[in-house]
C-alpha positions in Angstrom: 25.0 10.9 -20.0 22.7 13.6 -18.6 19.5 14.8 -20.1 18.7 18.5 -19.5 16.4 20.7 -21.5 15.9 17.7 -23.9 19.6 17.8 -24.8 22.3 15.3 -23.9 25.4 16.3 -22.0 28.5 14.5 -21.0 29.4 15.9 -17.6 31.9 13.1 -16.7 34.9 15.4 -16.7 33.0 18.1 -14.7 32.1 15.8 -11.8 35.2 16.4 -9.7 34.8 20.2 -10.2 31.1 20.5 -9.6 30.6 23.1 -6.8 27.5 21.2 -5.6 29.5 18.0 -5.1 29.9 14.9 -7.2 27.2 12.8 -5.6 24.2 14.5 -7.2 25.8 14.2 -10.7 26.8 10.5 -10.2 23.3 9.7 -9.0 21.5 11.3 -12.0 23.8 9.8 -14.7 21.6 8.1 -17.2 18.5 8.7 -15.1 16.5 10.6 -17.8 15.3 14.2 -17.6 17.2 16.2 -14.8 16.1 19.6 -15.9 13.9 20.3 -12.8 16.9 19.5 -10.5 19.2 21.7 -12.6 16.7 24.6 -12.5 15.6 24.5 -8.8 19.0 23.8 -7.3 20.6 26.6 -9.2 17.8 29.2 -8.7 19.8 31.2 -6.2 23.2 30.9 -7.9 24.5 32.7 -11.0 22.1 30.9 -13.2 23.0 32.6 -16.6 26.6 31.8 -16.1 25.9 28.2 -15.1 23.6 27.7 -18.1 26.3 29.1 -20.4 28.9 26.7 -18.8 26.6 23.8 -19.3 26.7 24.2 -23.1 30.4 23.3 -23.1 29.4 19.7 -22.3 26.6 19.4 -24.8 26.8 16.5 -27.2 25.9 18.0 -30.6 23.5 16.2 -32.9 23.0 13.4 -30.3 19.7 11.6 -30.8 17.9 11.2 -27.5 14.5 10.2 -26.3 14.7 13.2 -24.0 14.2 15.6 -26.9 11.0 13.9 -27.8 9.7 13.7 -24.2 10.9 17.0 -22.7 8.1 19.3 -22.1 8.9 21.6 -19.1 8.5 25.3 -19.3 10.2 27.4 -16.6 9.1 30.8 -17.7 6.7 31.3 -14.8 9.3 29.8 -12.4 11.9 32.3 -13.5 9.5 35.2 -12.9 8.9 34.0 -9.4 12.6 33.4 -8.7 13.3 37.0 -9.7 10.9 38.2 -7.0 12.2 35.9 -4.3 15.8 36.9 -5.0 14.9 40.5 -4.1 14.7 39.1 -0.5 17.1 36.2 -0.8 19.7 37.2 -3.4 22.1 34.2 -3.3 22.8 30.7 -1.9 24.3 31.8 1.4 21.1 33.9 2.1 18.8 30.8 1.9 20.7 28.8 4.5 19.9 28.7 8.2 20.8 31.4 10.8 23.0 30.6 13.8 19.9 30.9 16.0 18.1 28.1 14.0 21.2 25.9 14.3 21.1 26.5 18.1 17.5 25.5 18.3 17.9 22.3 16.3 21.0 21.4 18.2 19.0 21.8 21.4 16.4 19.3 20.1 19.2 16.9 19.3 20.7 17.2 22.8 17.3 16.6 24.3 16.9 13.5 22.1 20.2 12.0 23.3 19.2 12.8 26.9 15.8 11.1 26.5 17.3 8.1 24.8 19.9 7.7 27.6 17.1 7.7 30.2 14.9 5.4 28.2 17.7 2.9 28.0 18.0 3.1 31.8 14.3 2.1 32.1 15.1 -0.1 35.1 15.2 3.1 37.2 11.7 4.1 36.2 8.2 2.8 36.4 6.2 1.7 33.4 4.3 4.9 32.8 7.5 7.0 33.0 9.2 4.7 30.5 6.1 5.0 28.2 6.2 8.8 28.5 9.9 8.9 27.6 9.4 6.7 24.6 6.7 9.1 23.4 8.9 12.1 23.8 11.7 10.2 22.0 9.3 9.6 19.1 8.4 13.3 19.0 12.1 14.4 19.0 13.0 11.8 16.4 10.3 13.2 14.2 11.8 16.7 14.5 15.1 15.2 13.4 13.4 13.5 10.5 11.9 16.7 9.2 14.6 19.2 10.1 17.8 17.2 9.5 17.0 14.3 7.2 14.7 16.3 5.0 16.7 19.6 4.8 20.2 18.0 4.5 19.1 15.7 1.7 17.9 18.8 -0.2 21.2 20.6 0.4 19.3 23.1 2.6 21.0 22.3 6.0 24.5 23.5 5.3 26.0 25.6 2.5 28.6 23.0 1.8 27.3 20.0 -0.2 29.6 17.4 1.4 28.4 18.4 4.9 24.8 18.0 3.7 25.4 14.6 2.2 27.1 13.4 5.4 24.3 14.8 7.6 21.7 13.1 5.3 23.5 9.8 5.3 23.9 9.7 9.1 20.4 10.9 9.9 18.7 8.7 7.3 20.6 5.7 8.6 19.7 6.5 12.2 16.0 6.5 11.4 16.5 3.2 9.4 15.9 4.8 6.0 18.5 5.2 3.3 20.2 8.3 2.0 20.5 7.2 -1.6 17.1 5.5 -2.0 15.6 8.7 -0.5 17.4 10.8 -3.1 15.9 8.8 -6.0 12.4 8.5 -4.4 12.1 12.1 -3.0 14.6 14.5 -4.4 14.8 13.2 -8.0 11.4 11.7 -8.9 9.0 13.3 -6.5 10.2 16.8 -6.8 10.8 16.7 -10.5 7.5 15.1 -11.6 5.2 16.1 -8.7 1.7 14.6 -9.2 2.6 12.8 -12.4 2.5 9.0 -12.5 6.3 9.0 -12.5 6.1 10.5 -9.0 6.6 7.5 -6.5 4.2 9.2 -4.1 1.4 9.3 -6.7 -0.1 6.0 -5.4 0.6 6.1 -1.7 -3.0 7.1 -0.9 -4.5 6.2 -4.3 -6.2 2.9 -3.7 -8.3 3.6 -0.6 -11.7 4.3 -2.1 -13.3 1.3 -0.5 -11.3 1.4 2.7 -13.0 2.8 5.9 -11.2 5.8 7.3 -10.5 4.1 10.6 -8.7 1.3 8.7 -6.7 3.9 6.7 -5.7 5.6 10.0 -4.8 2.2 11.6 -2.7 1.1 8.6 -0.8 4.4 8.3 -0.5 5.3 12.0 -0.4 2.0 14.0 0.4 -1.1 12.0 2.7 -1.2 10.2 2.5 2.6 9.9 3.8 4.9 7.2 7.2 5.5 8.7 7.9 1.8 9.3 6.5 0.9 5.9 9.0 3.2 4.3 11.9 1.4 6.1 10.7 -1.9 4.5 9.9 -0.2 1.2 13.4 1.1 0.8 15.1 -2.2 1.7 12.9 -4.1 -0.8 13.3 -1.5 -3.6 17.1 -2.0 -3.6 16.5 -5.6 -4.8 13.4 -5.0 -7.0 14.8 -1.8 -8.6 11.2 -0.5 -8.6 10.0 2.4 -6.4 6.3 1.5 -7.0 6.7 -1.8 -5.2 4.6 -1.2 -2.2 1.8 1.2 -3.4 0.8 0.3 -7.0 -1.4 -2.7 -6.1 -3.3 -3.5 -9.2 -2.0 -0.6 -11.2 0.3 -1.4 -14.1 3.7 -0.3 -12.9 5.7 -1.4 -15.9 6.1 -0.3 -19.5 7.6 -2.8 -21.9 8.7 -4.9 -19.0 10.6 -2.0 -17.3 9.5 -0.3 -14.0 7.8 3.1 -14.5 9.8 4.4 -11.6 13.1 2.5 -11.7 15.7 2.5 -9.0 19.1 2.1 -10.8 20.7 -1.4 -10.7 24.0 -0.3 -9.1 24.4 -3.0 -6.5 23.5 -3.2 -2.8 26.7 -1.5 -1.7 25.8 1.6 -3.8 22.9 2.2 -1.5 23.9 0.6 1.8 27.5 1.5 2.5 29.4 0.3 5.6 28.7 3.6 7.4 25.0 3.3 6.8 24.9 -0.3 7.9 26.9 0.4 11.0 24.7 3.2 12.1 21.5 1.2 11.4 22.9 -1.7 13.4 23.7 0.5 16.4 20.1 1.9 16.3 18.6 -1.6 16.1 20.7 -2.8 19.0 19.6 0.2 21.1 16.0 -0.2 20.2 16.2 -3.9 21.2 17.0 -2.8 24.7 13.8 -0.9 25.1 10.8 -2.9 26.6 8.3 -4.0 24.0 5.4 -1.8 24.9 7.3 1.5 25.1 9.1 0.4 21.9 5.8 -0.1 20.1 4.6 3.2 21.5 7.7 5.0 20.1 7.1 3.5 16.6 3.4 4.5 16.8 4.3 8.1 17.8 6.7 8.4 14.8 4.2 6.8 12.5 1.5 9.2 13.6 3.6 12.3 13.3 5.0 11.3 9.9 1.6 10.5 8.5 0.0 13.5 10.2 2.4 15.8 8.5 2.6 14.4 5.0 -1.0 13.5 4.0 -1.8 17.1 3.5 1.2 17.8 1.3 -0.1 16.5 -2.1 -3.2 14.4 -1.3 -6.0 16.9 -0.4 -9.2 16.9 -2.2 -8.4 20.6 -3.0 -5.2 19.7 -4.8 -7.0 16.9 -6.6 -9.5 19.5 -7.9 -6.7 21.7 -9.0 -4.5 18.9 -10.5 -2.1 20.2 -13.1 0.1 18.0 -15.3 1.0 20.5 -18.0 4.4 22.0 -19.0 4.5 25.0 -16.6 6.8 23.5 -13.9 6.1 26.2 -11.3 2.3 25.7 -11.8 2.8 22.0 -11.4 4.5 22.5 -8.0 1.9 24.9 -6.7 -1.3 23.2 -8.0 -0.2 19.8 -6.8 0.9 20.8 -3.4 -0.9 22.1 -0.3 0.0 24.1 2.8 -1.6 23.8 6.3 -1.4 25.5 9.7 1.0 28.2 8.4 0.1 30.4 11.4 1.7 27.9 13.9 5.3 28.9 14.3 5.9 26.0 16.7 4.5 23.4 14.4 6.5 24.8 11.5 9.7 24.6 13.5 9.2 21.2 15.1 8.3 19.6 11.7 10.8 21.4 9.5 8.3 23.7 7.6 6.7 20.6 6.0 3.4 22.5 6.3 4.8 25.0 3.8 4.9 22.4 1.0 4.3 24.8 -1.8 7.3 27.0 -1.0 9.4 23.9 -0.3 8.6 22.4 -3.8 9.4 25.7 -5.5 12.7 26.2 -3.6 13.9 22.8 -2.3 17.4 23.9 -1.3 16.1 26.8 0.8 16.2 26.1 4.5 12.7 25.7 6.0 13.2 28.6 8.4 12.7 31.0 5.5 9.4 29.6 4.2 7.3 31.9 6.4 9.1 34.9 4.9 8.5 34.0 1.2 5.0 32.6 1.6 3.2 36.0 1.2 5.3 36.7 -1.9 4.3 33.3 -3.4 0.7 33.9 -2.5 0.7 37.3 -4.2 2.4 35.9 -7.3 -0.3 33.1 -7.5 -3.0 35.7 -7.2 -1.6 37.7 -10.1 -1.1 34.6 -12.2 -4.5 33.1 -11.3 -2.9 30.0 -9.9 -4.7 28.3 -7.0 -2.8 28.5 -3.7 -4.1 25.8 -1.3 -3.9 26.4 2.4 -5.8 24.8 5.3 -6.0 26.7 8.5 -6.2 23.8 10.9 -5.0 20.2 11.1 -8.5 18.9 11.4 -9.5 20.8 8.3 -6.5 19.3 6.5 -7.4 15.8 7.7 -11.1 16.1 6.6 -10.0 17.2 3.1 -7.6 14.3 2.9 -10.2 11.7 3.9 -12.5 13.2 1.3 -9.6 12.8 -1.3 -9.1 9.1 -0.4 -12.5 8.3 -1.8 -11.3 9.5 -5.3 -8.4 8.3 -7.4 -5.8 10.7 -8.7 -5.8 11.4 -12.4 
């Protein structure tokens, strides 16, 4: 069963016919409130028609916990969507241009070129090999933010199957997991941003007594945020608990059940043969790289991942403007933060991750369009008296983040 708008729907017969593919429906079956996904991923479709079609699958007079717990209000969101649709009227319009595909493909080709030469390290000296490993870490980070992130949000291709394939392949290549990432990021994090149900709520939430140098060492060097996420995903498949790594002394269970459960659907549901094969190939290739360049590669990816995500939802400014009320658009805006929006190069290399507000409002929009809609979102926030957080420089963002680590989230 699926819980949307506090009602219960049986979409089983609709799964094979869903234009967005069967996977997202299969993943969200019996997972609680899916309204945020339904709203945000249909924002640029014929929403009134889709909403009307949904009613055919409603189970009348069905008693559900969702009715009692449902509290989202999308009125503000609909107003904002109407404005953005004046520029991007439909789903095809929010996907990438051919030029963007060409640029990202160029980065992919460069990555393969660097990897090939890194594996031929016998031909080069130590410093050249170290340099190549650093460049490989940079290019892999661009793959993470542009391909892993956008394809998992159905923002890389128009076709849902192509997005799922791209997400599965790229997630496996960076040793993460497509399905765990869906539950962690697409479902929980984007639906309940800033709430205790958000798995990212506690990632930086227990650092009040930790010196900033130690925070940086843990998240950038050893084990590093990127590497920790590899381990976190593997462990969560067995614990069925997405708070495993970051809750520490917090109570992460209610009545013996995890607050943020990962469904118990068996190991093969998450790690299929394709995923395991690609991960195995990546591990074998990494094992051929000398230890020091290999460690440097991991550090570079850790640094670039950490350096791009700590400003997304964990600034002191967002803590001050924290919102956990029913207005879903306001939740996304108040609990997110942008940084360095003036840097076109940074935005491209790291998949527009610095436009976190726009991304959270329109997750299936390709990141290349965030720069276009950001002024519209800012103007809307000004009119609605909703705080719009933006830091001009990376150092300003970092300073605000470190200040935030000395305070716990609500």
